[in-house]
mmCIF file of the N, C-alpha and C atoms, coordinates in Angstrom:
data_MODEL
# 
_entry.id   MODEL 
# 
loop_
_atom_site.group_PDB 
_atom_site.id 
_atom_site.type_symbol 
_atom_site.label_atom_id 
_atom_site.label_alt_id 
_atom_site.label_comp_id 
_atom_site.label_asym_id 
_atom_site.label_entity_id 
_atom_site.label_seq_id 
_atom_site.pdbx_PDB_ins_code 
_atom_site.Cartn_x 
_atom_site.Cartn_y 
_atom_site.Cartn_z 
_atom_site.occupancy 
_atom_site.B_iso_or_equiv 
_atom_site.pdbx_formal_charge 
_atom_site.auth_seq_id 
_atom_site.auth_comp_id 
_atom_site.auth_asym_id 
_atom_site.auth_atom_id 
_atom_site.pdbx_PDB_model_num 
ATOM 1   N N  . MET A 1 1  ? -3.081  40.720 -115.249 1.00 0.00 ? 1  MET A N  1 
ATOM 2   C CA . MET A 1 1  ? -4.217  41.862 -116.330 1.00 0.00 ? 1  MET A CA 1 
ATOM 3   C C  . MET A 1 1  ? -4.395  43.136 -116.665 1.00 0.00 ? 1  MET A C  1 
ATOM 4   N N  . ALA A 1 2  ? -4.685  43.033 -117.920 1.00 0.00 ? 2  ALA A N  1 
ATOM 5   C CA . ALA A 1 2  ? -4.267  44.222 -118.814 1.00 0.00 ? 2  ALA A CA 1 
ATOM 6   C C  . ALA A 1 2  ? -5.035  45.605 -117.923 1.00 0.00 ? 2  ALA A C  1 
ATOM 7   N N  . ALA A 1 3  ? -4.275  46.953 -118.187 1.00 0.00 ? 3  ALA A N  1 
ATOM 8   C CA . ALA A 1 3  ? -4.690  47.603 -117.464 1.00 0.00 ? 3  ALA A CA 1 
ATOM 9   C C  . ALA A 1 3  ? -6.400  48.096 -118.744 1.00 0.00 ? 3  ALA A C  1 
ATOM 10  N N  . PRO A 1 4  ? -7.381  48.477 -118.028 1.00 0.00 ? 4  PRO A N  1 
ATOM 11  C CA . PRO A 1 4  ? -8.422  48.795 -118.550 1.00 0.00 ? 4  PRO A CA 1 
ATOM 12  C C  . PRO A 1 4  ? -7.754  49.935 -119.430 1.00 0.00 ? 4  PRO A C  1 
ATOM 13  N N  . LYS A 1 5  ? -8.829  50.760 -120.436 1.00 0.00 ? 5  LYS A N  1 
ATOM 14  C CA . LYS A 1 5  ? -9.111  52.004 -120.668 1.00 0.00 ? 5  LYS A CA 1 
ATOM 15  C C  . LYS A 1 5  ? -9.586  53.012 -120.525 1.00 0.00 ? 5  LYS A C  1 
ATOM 16  N N  . THR A 1 6  ? -10.898 52.503 -119.283 1.00 0.00 ? 6  THR A N  1 
ATOM 17  C CA . THR A 1 6  ? -11.581 53.389 -118.910 1.00 0.00 ? 6  THR A CA 1 
ATOM 18  C C  . THR A 1 6  ? -10.489 53.617 -117.735 1.00 0.00 ? 6  THR A C  1 
ATOM 19  N N  . PRO A 1 7  ? -10.298 55.057 -117.074 1.00 0.00 ? 7  PRO A N  1 
ATOM 20  C CA . PRO A 1 7  ? -9.469  55.394 -115.985 1.00 0.00 ? 7  PRO A CA 1 
ATOM 21  C C  . PRO A 1 7  ? -10.107 54.899 -114.669 1.00 0.00 ? 7  PRO A C  1 
ATOM 22  N N  . HIS A 1 8  ? -9.441  54.516 -114.006 1.00 0.00 ? 8  HIS A N  1 
ATOM 23  C CA . HIS A 1 8  ? -9.878  54.023 -112.233 1.00 0.00 ? 8  HIS A CA 1 
ATOM 24  C C  . HIS A 1 8  ? -8.914  55.029 -111.669 1.00 0.00 ? 8  HIS A C  1 
ATOM 25  N N  . PHE A 1 9  ? -10.173 56.025 -110.169 1.00 0.00 ? 9  PHE A N  1 
ATOM 26  C CA . PHE A 1 9  ? -9.268  56.371 -109.689 1.00 0.00 ? 9  PHE A CA 1 
ATOM 27  C C  . PHE A 1 9  ? -9.485  56.004 -108.057 1.00 0.00 ? 9  PHE A C  1 
ATOM 28  N N  . HIS A 1 10 ? -8.996  56.908 -107.391 1.00 0.00 ? 10 HIS A N  1 
ATOM 29  C CA . HIS A 1 10 ? -9.166  56.195 -105.865 1.00 0.00 ? 10 HIS A CA 1 
ATOM 30  C C  . HIS A 1 10 ? -9.078  57.372 -105.235 1.00 0.00 ? 10 HIS A C  1 
ATOM 31  N N  . ASN A 1 11 ? -9.372  56.979 -103.688 1.00 0.00 ? 11 ASN A N  1 
ATOM 32  C CA . ASN A 1 11 ? -9.467  58.708 -102.650 1.00 0.00 ? 11 ASN A CA 1 
ATOM 33  C C  . ASN A 1 11 ? -8.874  57.863 -101.647 1.00 0.00 ? 11 ASN A C  1 
ATOM 34  N N  . SER A 1 12 ? -7.632  56.990 -101.713 1.00 0.00 ? 12 SER A N  1 
ATOM 35  C CA . SER A 1 12 ? -7.130  56.558 -100.111 1.00 0.00 ? 12 SER A CA 1 
ATOM 36  C C  . SER A 1 12 ? -7.075  57.557 -98.997  1.00 0.00 ? 12 SER A C  1 
ATOM 37  N N  . GLU A 1 13 ? -6.595  58.980 -99.474  1.00 0.00 ? 13 GLU A N  1 
ATOM 38  C CA . GLU A 1 13 ? -6.485  59.541 -99.021  1.00 0.00 ? 13 GLU A CA 1 
ATOM 39  C C  . GLU A 1 13 ? -7.407  60.276 -97.704  1.00 0.00 ? 13 GLU A C  1 
ATOM 40  N N  . GLY A 1 14 ? -8.707  60.552 -98.603  1.00 0.00 ? 14 GLY A N  1 
ATOM 41  C CA . GLY A 1 14 ? -9.896  60.844 -98.534  1.00 0.00 ? 14 GLY A CA 1 
ATOM 42  C C  . GLY A 1 14 ? -10.134 62.403 -98.601  1.00 0.00 ? 14 GLY A C  1 
ATOM 43  N N  . HIS A 1 15 ? -9.499  63.145 -99.390  1.00 0.00 ? 15 HIS A N  1 
ATOM 44  C CA . HIS A 1 15 ? -9.664  64.414 -100.119 1.00 0.00 ? 15 HIS A CA 1 
ATOM 45  C C  . HIS A 1 15 ? -11.076 64.606 -100.023 1.00 0.00 ? 15 HIS A C  1 
ATOM 46  N N  . ARG A 1 16 ? -12.062 65.877 -99.962  1.00 0.00 ? 16 ARG A N  1 
ATOM 47  C CA . ARG A 1 16 ? -12.998 66.371 -100.014 1.00 0.00 ? 16 ARG A CA 1 
ATOM 48  C C  . ARG A 1 16 ? -13.419 65.781 -101.390 1.00 0.00 ? 16 ARG A C  1 
ATOM 49  N N  . GLN A 1 17 ? -12.743 66.176 -102.317 1.00 0.00 ? 17 GLN A N  1 
ATOM 50  C CA . GLN A 1 17 ? -12.644 66.443 -103.941 1.00 0.00 ? 17 GLN A CA 1 
ATOM 51  C C  . GLN A 1 17 ? -11.535 65.494 -104.275 1.00 0.00 ? 17 GLN A C  1 
ATOM 52  N N  . VAL A 1 18 ? -12.079 65.434 -105.714 1.00 0.00 ? 18 VAL A N  1 
ATOM 53  C CA . VAL A 1 18 ? -10.966 64.916 -106.464 1.00 0.00 ? 18 VAL A CA 1 
ATOM 54  C C  . VAL A 1 18 ? -11.431 65.538 -107.662 1.00 0.00 ? 18 VAL A C  1 
ATOM 55  N N  . SER A 1 19 ? -10.280 66.038 -108.442 1.00 0.00 ? 19 SER A N  1 
ATOM 56  C CA . SER A 1 19 ? -10.450 66.826 -110.115 1.00 0.00 ? 19 SER A CA 1 
ATOM 57  C C  . SER A 1 19 ? -9.682  66.097 -110.870 1.00 0.00 ? 19 SER A C  1 
ATOM 58  N N  . ILE A 1 20 ? -10.658 65.810 -111.743 1.00 0.00 ? 20 ILE A N  1 
ATOM 59  C CA . ILE A 1 20 ? -10.240 65.189 -113.268 1.00 0.00 ? 20 ILE A CA 1 
ATOM 60  C C  . ILE A 1 20 ? -10.427 65.249 -114.677 1.00 0.00 ? 20 ILE A C  1 
ATOM 61  N N  . GLY A 1 21 ? -9.671  64.352 -114.969 1.00 0.00 ? 21 GLY A N  1 
ATOM 62  C CA . GLY A 1 21 ? -9.376  64.995 -117.049 1.00 0.00 ? 21 GLY A CA 1 
ATOM 63  C C  . GLY A 1 21 ? -10.977 64.382 -117.864 1.00 0.00 ? 21 GLY A C  1 
ATOM 64  N N  . VAL A 1 22 ? -11.692 63.763 -117.271 1.00 0.00 ? 22 VAL A N  1 
ATOM 65  C CA . VAL A 1 22 ? -12.499 62.773 -118.174 1.00 0.00 ? 22 VAL A CA 1 
ATOM 66  C C  . VAL A 1 22 ? -13.901 62.833 -117.366 1.00 0.00 ? 22 VAL A C  1 
ATOM 67  N N  . HIS A 1 23 ? -15.158 62.368 -117.655 1.00 0.00 ? 23 HIS A N  1 
ATOM 68  C CA . HIS A 1 23 ? -16.419 62.332 -117.788 1.00 0.00 ? 23 HIS A CA 1 
ATOM 69  C C  . HIS A 1 23 ? -16.842 60.784 -117.437 1.00 0.00 ? 23 HIS A C  1 
ATOM 70  N N  . GLU A 1 24 ? -16.280 59.965 -117.659 1.00 0.00 ? 24 GLU A N  1 
ATOM 71  C CA . GLU A 1 24 ? -16.414 58.727 -117.779 1.00 0.00 ? 24 GLU A CA 1 
ATOM 72  C C  . GLU A 1 24 ? -15.102 57.886 -117.313 1.00 0.00 ? 24 GLU A C  1 
ATOM 73  N N  . PHE A 1 25 ? -15.720 57.216 -116.041 1.00 0.00 ? 25 PHE A N  1 
ATOM 74  C CA . PHE A 1 25 ? -14.516 56.795 -115.199 1.00 0.00 ? 25 PHE A CA 1 
ATOM 75  C C  . PHE A 1 25 ? -14.918 55.261 -113.860 1.00 0.00 ? 25 PHE A C  1 
ATOM 76  N N  . GLN A 1 26 ? -13.804 54.983 -113.389 1.00 0.00 ? 26 GLN A N  1 
ATOM 77  C CA . GLN A 1 26 ? -14.294 53.903 -112.296 1.00 0.00 ? 26 GLN A CA 1 
ATOM 78  C C  . GLN A 1 26 ? -13.663 54.475 -111.082 1.00 0.00 ? 26 GLN A C  1 
ATOM 79  N N  . CYS A 1 27 ? -14.430 54.029 -110.137 1.00 0.00 ? 27 CYS A N  1 
ATOM 80  C CA . CYS A 1 27 ? -14.231 54.793 -108.824 1.00 0.00 ? 27 CYS A CA 1 
ATOM 81  C C  . CYS A 1 27 ? -13.637 53.589 -107.838 1.00 0.00 ? 27 CYS A C  1 
ATOM 82  N N  . VAL A 1 28 ? -12.879 53.308 -107.155 1.00 0.00 ? 28 VAL A N  1 
ATOM 83  C CA . VAL A 1 28 ? -12.120 52.309 -106.957 1.00 0.00 ? 28 VAL A CA 1 
ATOM 84  C C  . VAL A 1 28 ? -12.378 52.268 -105.094 1.00 0.00 ? 28 VAL A C  1 
ATOM 85  N N  . GLY A 1 29 ? -12.525 53.555 -104.875 1.00 0.00 ? 29 GLY A N  1 
ATOM 86  C CA . GLY A 1 29 ? -12.699 53.681 -103.348 1.00 0.00 ? 29 GLY A CA 1 
ATOM 87  C C  . GLY A 1 29 ? -11.201 54.645 -102.387 1.00 0.00 ? 29 GLY A C  1 
ATOM 88  N N  . ALA A 1 30 ? -10.324 53.251 -101.811 1.00 0.00 ? 30 ALA A N  1 
ATOM 89  C CA . ALA A 1 30 ? -9.183  53.652 -101.535 1.00 0.00 ? 30 ALA A CA 1 
ATOM 90  C C  . ALA A 1 30 ? -8.512  52.026 -102.420 1.00 0.00 ? 30 ALA A C  1 
ATOM 91  N N  . LYS A 1 31 ? -7.621  51.667 -102.004 1.00 0.00 ? 31 LYS A N  1 
ATOM 92  C CA . LYS A 1 31 ? -6.411  51.318 -102.784 1.00 0.00 ? 31 LYS A CA 1 
ATOM 93  C C  . LYS A 1 31 ? -6.936  49.897 -102.158 1.00 0.00 ? 31 LYS A C  1 
ATOM 94  N N  . PRO A 1 32 ? -6.979  48.879 -102.542 1.00 0.00 ? 32 PRO A N  1 
ATOM 95  C CA . PRO A 1 32 ? -7.076  47.161 -102.316 1.00 0.00 ? 32 PRO A CA 1 
ATOM 96  C C  . PRO A 1 32 ? -5.654  47.319 -101.452 1.00 0.00 ? 32 PRO A C  1 
ATOM 97  N N  . PRO A 1 33 ? -6.057  46.664 -100.345 1.00 0.00 ? 33 PRO A N  1 
ATOM 98  C CA . PRO A 1 33 ? -7.500  45.756 -99.898  1.00 0.00 ? 33 PRO A CA 1 
ATOM 99  C C  . PRO A 1 33 ? -8.333  46.624 -99.393  1.00 0.00 ? 33 PRO A C  1 
ATOM 100 N N  . PHE A 1 34 ? -8.493  47.643 -99.148  1.00 0.00 ? 34 PHE A N  1 
ATOM 101 C CA . PHE A 1 34 ? -9.373  48.171 -98.873  1.00 0.00 ? 34 PHE A CA 1 
ATOM 102 C C  . PHE A 1 34 ? -10.569 49.339 -100.409 1.00 0.00 ? 34 PHE A C  1 
ATOM 103 N N  . ASP A 1 35 ? -10.709 48.805 -100.820 1.00 0.00 ? 35 ASP A N  1 
ATOM 104 C CA . ASP A 1 35 ? -11.089 49.458 -101.912 1.00 0.00 ? 35 ASP A CA 1 
ATOM 105 C C  . ASP A 1 35 ? -12.923 48.616 -102.097 1.00 0.00 ? 35 ASP A C  1 
ATOM 106 N N  . HIS A 1 36 ? -13.858 49.594 -102.363 1.00 0.00 ? 36 HIS A N  1 
ATOM 107 C CA . HIS A 1 36 ? -14.948 49.386 -102.324 1.00 0.00 ? 36 HIS A CA 1 
ATOM 108 C C  . HIS A 1 36 ? -15.324 48.432 -104.133 1.00 0.00 ? 36 HIS A C  1 
ATOM 109 N N  . PRO A 1 37 ? -16.336 47.920 -104.290 1.00 0.00 ? 37 PRO A N  1 
ATOM 110 C CA . PRO A 1 37 ? -16.565 47.207 -105.770 1.00 0.00 ? 37 PRO A CA 1 
ATOM 111 C C  . PRO A 1 37 ? -16.308 48.794 -107.073 1.00 0.00 ? 37 PRO A C  1 
ATOM 112 N N  . HIS A 1 38 ? -15.497 48.405 -108.145 1.00 0.00 ? 38 HIS A N  1 
ATOM 113 C CA . HIS A 1 38 ? -15.152 49.491 -109.104 1.00 0.00 ? 38 HIS A CA 1 
ATOM 114 C C  . HIS A 1 38 ? -16.072 49.456 -109.583 1.00 0.00 ? 38 HIS A C  1 
ATOM 115 N N  . VAL A 1 39 ? -17.087 50.923 -109.427 1.00 0.00 ? 39 VAL A N  1 
ATOM 116 C CA . VAL A 1 39 ? -18.082 51.509 -109.750 1.00 0.00 ? 39 VAL A CA 1 
ATOM 117 C C  . VAL A 1 39 ? -17.697 52.131 -111.162 1.00 0.00 ? 39 VAL A C  1 
ATOM 118 N N  . PHE A 1 40 ? -18.533 51.779 -112.170 1.00 0.00 ? 40 PHE A N  1 
ATOM 119 C CA . PHE A 1 40 ? -18.081 53.156 -113.388 1.00 0.00 ? 40 PHE A CA 1 
ATOM 120 C C  . PHE A 1 40 ? -19.220 54.295 -113.234 1.00 0.00 ? 40 PHE A C  1 
ATOM 121 N N  . LEU A 1 41 ? -18.692 55.222 -113.528 1.00 0.00 ? 41 LEU A N  1 
ATOM 122 C CA . LEU A 1 41 ? -19.283 56.637 -113.112 1.00 0.00 ? 41 LEU A CA 1 
ATOM 123 C C  . LEU A 1 41 ? -19.236 57.357 -114.374 1.00 0.00 ? 41 LEU A C  1 
ATOM 124 N N  . ASP A 1 42 ? -20.509 58.119 -114.963 1.00 0.00 ? 42 ASP A N  1 
ATOM 125 C CA . ASP A 1 42 ? -20.573 58.563 -115.709 1.00 0.00 ? 42 ASP A CA 1 
ATOM 126 C C  . ASP A 1 42 ? -21.282 60.080 -115.799 1.00 0.00 ? 42 ASP A C  1 
ATOM 127 N N  . MET A 1 43 ? -20.663 61.221 -115.859 1.00 0.00 ? 43 MET A N  1 
ATOM 128 C CA . MET A 1 43 ? -21.170 62.978 -115.629 1.00 0.00 ? 43 MET A CA 1 
ATOM 129 C C  . MET A 1 43 ? -21.929 62.765 -116.712 1.00 0.00 ? 43 MET A C  1 
ATOM 130 N N  . GLY A 1 44 ? -22.093 62.562 -117.496 1.00 0.00 ? 44 GLY A N  1 
ATOM 131 C CA . GLY A 1 44 ? -22.898 62.837 -118.911 1.00 0.00 ? 44 GLY A CA 1 
ATOM 132 C C  . GLY A 1 44 ? -22.567 64.115 -119.551 1.00 0.00 ? 44 GLY A C  1 
ATOM 133 N N  . ASP A 1 45 ? -23.424 65.368 -119.119 1.00 0.00 ? 45 ASP A N  1 
ATOM 134 C CA . ASP A 1 45 ? -23.649 66.789 -119.689 1.00 0.00 ? 45 ASP A CA 1 
ATOM 135 C C  . ASP A 1 45 ? -22.942 67.644 -118.080 1.00 0.00 ? 45 ASP A C  1 
ATOM 136 N N  . ASP A 1 46 ? -23.076 66.430 -117.029 1.00 0.00 ? 46 ASP A N  1 
ATOM 137 C CA . ASP A 1 46 ? -22.909 67.605 -115.707 1.00 0.00 ? 46 ASP A CA 1 
ATOM 138 C C  . ASP A 1 46 ? -20.772 67.498 -115.815 1.00 0.00 ? 46 ASP A C  1 
ATOM 139 N N  . HIS A 1 47 ? -20.928 68.051 -114.810 1.00 0.00 ? 47 HIS A N  1 
ATOM 140 C CA . HIS A 1 47 ? -19.022 68.397 -114.511 1.00 0.00 ? 47 HIS A CA 1 
ATOM 141 C C  . HIS A 1 47 ? -18.743 68.131 -113.129 1.00 0.00 ? 47 HIS A C  1 
ATOM 142 N N  . GLU A 1 48 ? -19.861 67.113 -112.727 1.00 0.00 ? 48 GLU A N  1 
ATOM 143 C CA . GLU A 1 48 ? -18.983 66.861 -111.183 1.00 0.00 ? 48 GLU A CA 1 
ATOM 144 C C  . GLU A 1 48 ? -20.435 65.590 -111.177 1.00 0.00 ? 48 GLU A C  1 
ATOM 145 N N  . ILE A 1 49 ? -19.627 64.566 -109.936 1.00 0.00 ? 49 ILE A N  1 
ATOM 146 C CA . ILE A 1 49 ? -20.497 63.588 -109.497 1.00 0.00 ? 49 ILE A CA 1 
ATOM 147 C C  . ILE A 1 49 ? -19.653 62.464 -108.056 1.00 0.00 ? 49 ILE A C  1 
ATOM 148 N N  . VAL A 1 50 ? -20.587 62.315 -107.416 1.00 0.00 ? 50 VAL A N  1 
ATOM 149 C CA . VAL A 1 50 ? -20.155 61.869 -106.154 1.00 0.00 ? 50 VAL A CA 1 
ATOM 150 C C  . VAL A 1 50 ? -20.573 60.039 -106.416 1.00 0.00 ? 50 VAL A C  1 
ATOM 151 N N  . CYS A 1 51 ? -19.754 59.707 -106.100 1.00 0.00 ? 51 CYS A N  1 
ATOM 152 C CA . CYS A 1 51 ? -19.790 58.074 -106.149 1.00 0.00 ? 51 CYS A CA 1 
ATOM 153 C C  . CYS A 1 51 ? -20.608 57.612 -104.787 1.00 0.00 ? 51 CYS A C  1 
ATOM 154 N N  . PRO A 1 52 ? -21.496 56.458 -105.101 1.00 0.00 ? 52 PRO A N  1 
ATOM 155 C CA . PRO A 1 52 ? -22.240 55.956 -104.348 1.00 0.00 ? 52 PRO A CA 1 
ATOM 156 C C  . PRO A 1 52 ? -21.742 55.515 -103.235 1.00 0.00 ? 52 PRO A C  1 
ATOM 157 N N  . TYR A 1 53 ? -21.008 54.740 -103.193 1.00 0.00 ? 53 TYR A N  1 
ATOM 158 C CA . TYR A 1 53 ? -20.036 54.198 -102.469 1.00 0.00 ? 53 TYR A CA 1 
ATOM 159 C C  . TYR A 1 53 ? -19.597 54.461 -101.081 1.00 0.00 ? 53 TYR A C  1 
ATOM 160 N N  . CYS A 1 54 ? -18.194 55.714 -101.671 1.00 0.00 ? 54 CYS A N  1 
ATOM 161 C CA . CYS A 1 54 ? -17.335 56.205 -100.466 1.00 0.00 ? 54 CYS A CA 1 
ATOM 162 C C  . CYS A 1 54 ? -18.142 57.581 -100.685 1.00 0.00 ? 54 CYS A C  1 
ATOM 163 N N  . SER A 1 55 ? -18.699 58.405 -101.437 1.00 0.00 ? 55 SER A N  1 
ATOM 164 C CA . SER A 1 55 ? -18.957 59.748 -101.417 1.00 0.00 ? 55 SER A CA 1 
ATOM 165 C C  . SER A 1 55 ? -18.123 60.419 -101.264 1.00 0.00 ? 55 SER A C  1 
ATOM 166 N N  . THR A 1 56 ? -16.955 60.219 -102.587 1.00 0.00 ? 56 THR A N  1 
ATOM 167 C CA . THR A 1 56 ? -15.937 61.107 -102.812 1.00 0.00 ? 56 THR A CA 1 
ATOM 168 C C  . THR A 1 56 ? -17.029 62.085 -104.310 1.00 0.00 ? 56 THR A C  1 
ATOM 169 N N  . LEU A 1 57 ? -16.462 63.458 -104.334 1.00 0.00 ? 57 LEU A N  1 
ATOM 170 C CA . LEU A 1 57 ? -16.676 64.190 -104.761 1.00 0.00 ? 57 LEU A CA 1 
ATOM 171 C C  . LEU A 1 57 ? -15.793 64.405 -105.996 1.00 0.00 ? 57 LEU A C  1 
ATOM 172 N N  . TYR A 1 58 ? -16.098 63.860 -106.987 1.00 0.00 ? 58 TYR A N  1 
ATOM 173 C CA . TYR A 1 58 ? -15.368 64.121 -108.743 1.00 0.00 ? 58 TYR A CA 1 
ATOM 174 C C  . TYR A 1 58 ? -15.845 64.663 -109.394 1.00 0.00 ? 58 TYR A C  1 
ATOM 175 N N  . LYS A 1 59 ? -14.581 66.059 -109.504 1.00 0.00 ? 59 LYS A N  1 
ATOM 176 C CA . LYS A 1 59 ? -14.921 67.536 -110.580 1.00 0.00 ? 59 LYS A CA 1 
ATOM 177 C C  . LYS A 1 59 ? -14.650 67.130 -111.712 1.00 0.00 ? 59 LYS A C  1 
ATOM 178 N N  . TYR A 1 60 ? -14.779 67.497 -113.252 1.00 0.00 ? 60 TYR A N  1 
ATOM 179 C CA . TYR A 1 60 ? -13.984 67.596 -113.721 1.00 0.00 ? 60 TYR A CA 1 
ATOM 180 C C  . TYR A 1 60 ? -13.676 69.142 -114.272 1.00 0.00 ? 60 TYR A C  1 
ATOM 181 N N  . ASP A 1 61 ? -12.337 68.842 -115.104 1.00 0.00 ? 61 ASP A N  1 
ATOM 182 C CA . ASP A 1 61 ? -11.359 69.874 -115.097 1.00 0.00 ? 61 ASP A CA 1 
ATOM 183 C C  . ASP A 1 61 ? -10.952 69.650 -116.415 1.00 0.00 ? 61 ASP A C  1 
ATOM 184 N N  . GLU A 1 62 ? -11.188 70.324 -117.416 1.00 0.00 ? 62 GLU A N  1 
ATOM 185 C CA . GLU A 1 62 ? -10.402 70.125 -118.652 1.00 0.00 ? 62 GLU A CA 1 
ATOM 186 C C  . GLU A 1 62 ? -8.628  70.620 -118.940 1.00 0.00 ? 62 GLU A C  1 
ATOM 187 N N  . ARG A 1 63 ? -8.410  70.909 -118.113 1.00 0.00 ? 63 ARG A N  1 
ATOM 188 C CA . ARG A 1 63 ? -7.583  71.510 -118.281 1.00 0.00 ? 63 ARG A CA 1 
ATOM 189 C C  . ARG A 1 63 ? -6.274  70.168 -117.311 1.00 0.00 ? 63 ARG A C  1 
ATOM 190 N N  . LEU A 1 64 ? -6.704  68.999 -116.885 1.00 0.00 ? 64 LEU A N  1 
ATOM 191 C CA . LEU A 1 64 ? -6.558  68.107 -116.687 1.00 0.00 ? 64 LEU A CA 1 
ATOM 192 C C  . LEU A 1 64 ? -6.711  66.699 -117.948 1.00 0.00 ? 64 LEU A C  1 
ATOM 193 N N  . ASP A 1 65 ? -5.364  65.726 -118.224 1.00 0.00 ? 65 ASP A N  1 
ATOM 194 C CA . ASP A 1 65 ? -5.717  64.957 -119.419 1.00 0.00 ? 65 ASP A CA 1 
ATOM 195 C C  . ASP A 1 65 ? -5.890  63.677 -118.350 1.00 0.00 ? 65 ASP A C  1 
ATOM 196 N N  . ALA A 1 66 ? -6.351  62.513 -119.071 1.00 0.00 ? 66 ALA A N  1 
ATOM 197 C CA . ALA A 1 66 ? -7.037  61.131 -118.015 1.00 0.00 ? 66 ALA A CA 1 
ATOM 198 C C  . ALA A 1 66 ? -6.362  60.541 -117.122 1.00 0.00 ? 66 ALA A C  1 
ATOM 199 N N  . SER A 1 67 ? -5.176  61.087 -116.972 1.00 0.00 ? 67 SER A N  1 
ATOM 200 C CA . SER A 1 67 ? -4.618  60.054 -116.414 1.00 0.00 ? 67 SER A CA 1 
ATOM 201 C C  . SER A 1 67 ? -3.629  61.296 -114.950 1.00 0.00 ? 67 SER A C  1 
ATOM 202 N N  . GLU A 1 68 ? -4.427  62.469 -114.700 1.00 0.00 ? 68 GLU A N  1 
ATOM 203 C CA . GLU A 1 68 ? -4.277  63.232 -113.981 1.00 0.00 ? 68 GLU A CA 1 
ATOM 204 C C  . GLU A 1 68 ? -5.191  63.897 -112.864 1.00 0.00 ? 68 GLU A C  1 
ATOM 205 N N  . THR A 1 69 ? -4.666  64.019 -112.021 1.00 0.00 ? 69 THR A N  1 
ATOM 206 C CA . THR A 1 69 ? -5.885  64.335 -110.976 1.00 0.00 ? 69 THR A CA 1 
ATOM 207 C C  . THR A 1 69 ? -5.261  65.398 -109.859 1.00 0.00 ? 69 THR A C  1 
ATOM 208 N N  . SER A 1 70 ? -6.130  66.031 -109.696 1.00 0.00 ? 70 SER A N  1 
ATOM 209 C CA . SER A 1 70 ? -5.817  67.459 -108.769 1.00 0.00 ? 70 SER A CA 1 
ATOM 210 C C  . SER A 1 70 ? -6.906  66.994 -107.382 1.00 0.00 ? 70 SER A C  1 
ATOM 211 N N  . PRO A 1 71 ? -6.299  67.075 -106.063 1.00 0.00 ? 71 PRO A N  1 
ATOM 212 C CA . PRO A 1 71 ? -4.640  66.570 -105.518 1.00 0.00 ? 71 PRO A CA 1 
ATOM 213 C C  . PRO A 1 71 ? -4.342  65.308 -106.577 1.00 0.00 ? 71 PRO A C  1 
ATOM 214 N N  . ALA A 1 72 ? -3.251  65.732 -107.227 1.00 0.00 ? 72 ALA A N  1 
ATOM 215 C CA . ALA A 1 72 ? -1.885  64.675 -107.414 1.00 0.00 ? 72 ALA A CA 1 
ATOM 216 C C  . ALA A 1 72 ? -2.023  63.107 -106.686 1.00 0.00 ? 72 ALA A C  1 
ATOM 217 N N  . GLY A 1 73 ? -2.207  61.995 -107.597 1.00 0.00 ? 73 GLY A N  1 
ATOM 218 C CA . GLY A 1 73 ? -1.960  60.380 -106.594 1.00 0.00 ? 73 GLY A CA 1 
ATOM 219 C C  . GLY A 1 73 ? -3.145  60.127 -106.831 1.00 0.00 ? 73 GLY A C  1 
ATOM 220 N N  . CYS A 1 74 ? -4.568  60.603 -107.691 1.00 0.00 ? 74 CYS A N  1 
ATOM 221 C CA . CYS A 1 74 ? -5.585  59.655 -107.389 1.00 0.00 ? 74 CYS A CA 1 
ATOM 222 C C  . CYS A 1 74 ? -5.802  58.808 -108.234 1.00 0.00 ? 74 CYS A C  1 
ATOM 223 N N  . LEU A 1 75 ? -4.835  58.769 -109.137 1.00 0.00 ? 75 LEU A N  1 
ATOM 224 C CA . LEU A 1 75 ? -5.109  57.764 -110.258 1.00 0.00 ? 75 LEU A CA 1 
ATOM 225 C C  . LEU A 1 75 ? -4.817  56.202 -109.877 1.00 0.00 ? 75 LEU A C  1 
ATOM 226 N N  . PHE A 1 76 ? -5.646  55.287 -110.071 1.00 0.00 ? 76 PHE A N  1 
ATOM 227 C CA . PHE A 1 76 ? -5.479  54.120 -110.334 1.00 0.00 ? 76 PHE A CA 1 
ATOM 228 C C  . PHE A 1 76 ? -4.954  53.070 -110.819 1.00 0.00 ? 76 PHE A C  1 
ATOM 229 N N  . GLU A 1 77 ? -3.643  52.669 -110.495 1.00 0.00 ? 77 GLU A N  1 
ATOM 230 C CA . GLU A 1 77 ? -2.454  52.105 -111.622 1.00 0.00 ? 77 GLU A CA 1 
ATOM 231 C C  . GLU A 1 77 ? -2.935  50.640 -111.288 1.00 0.00 ? 77 GLU A C  1 
ATOM 232 N N  . PHE A 1 78 ? -3.080  49.803 -111.949 1.00 0.00 ? 78 PHE A N  1 
ATOM 233 C CA . PHE A 1 78 ? -2.851  48.318 -111.908 1.00 0.00 ? 78 PHE A CA 1 
ATOM 234 C C  . PHE A 1 78 ? -1.953  47.594 -112.246 1.00 0.00 ? 78 PHE A C  1 
ATOM 235 N N  . GLU A 1 79 ? -1.490  46.983 -111.094 1.00 0.00 ? 79 GLU A N  1 
ATOM 236 C CA . GLU A 1 79 ? -0.134  46.259 -111.029 1.00 0.00 ? 79 GLU A CA 1 
ATOM 237 C C  . GLU A 1 79 ? -0.045  45.259 -112.234 1.00 0.00 ? 79 GLU A C  1 
ATOM 238 N N  . ASP A 1 80 ? 1.131   45.150 -112.642 1.00 0.00 ? 80 ASP A N  1 
ATOM 239 C CA . ASP A 1 80 ? 1.259   44.097 -113.737 1.00 0.00 ? 80 ASP A CA 1 
ATOM 240 C C  . ASP A 1 80 ? 1.659   42.198 -112.973 1.00 0.00 ? 80 ASP A C  1 
ATOM 241 N N  . ALA A 1 81 ? 0.859   41.504 -113.403 1.00 0.00 ? 81 ALA A N  1 
ATOM 242 C CA . ALA A 1 81 ? 0.960   40.129 -112.470 1.00 0.00 ? 81 ALA A CA 1 
ATOM 243 C C  . ALA A 1 81 ? 2.132   39.164 -112.858 1.00 0.00 ? 81 ALA A C  1 
# 
């Protein structure tokens, strides 16, 4: 499966919030096999959004690029099949 262009983030560690460098993304919850439906989230003009499945608070941080998170390690990367 080719990796999608929209970044996907996970919160397998159960952080209270995850800061990201994009307004549009997908949340997968925890890493498979404990993931929830991969839901597309769009902050619009806001700078934070809560995932309706796992309740992770995502906050936009302009200092981060699309593949960075704070805390580090919350970017979900697809494995090549």
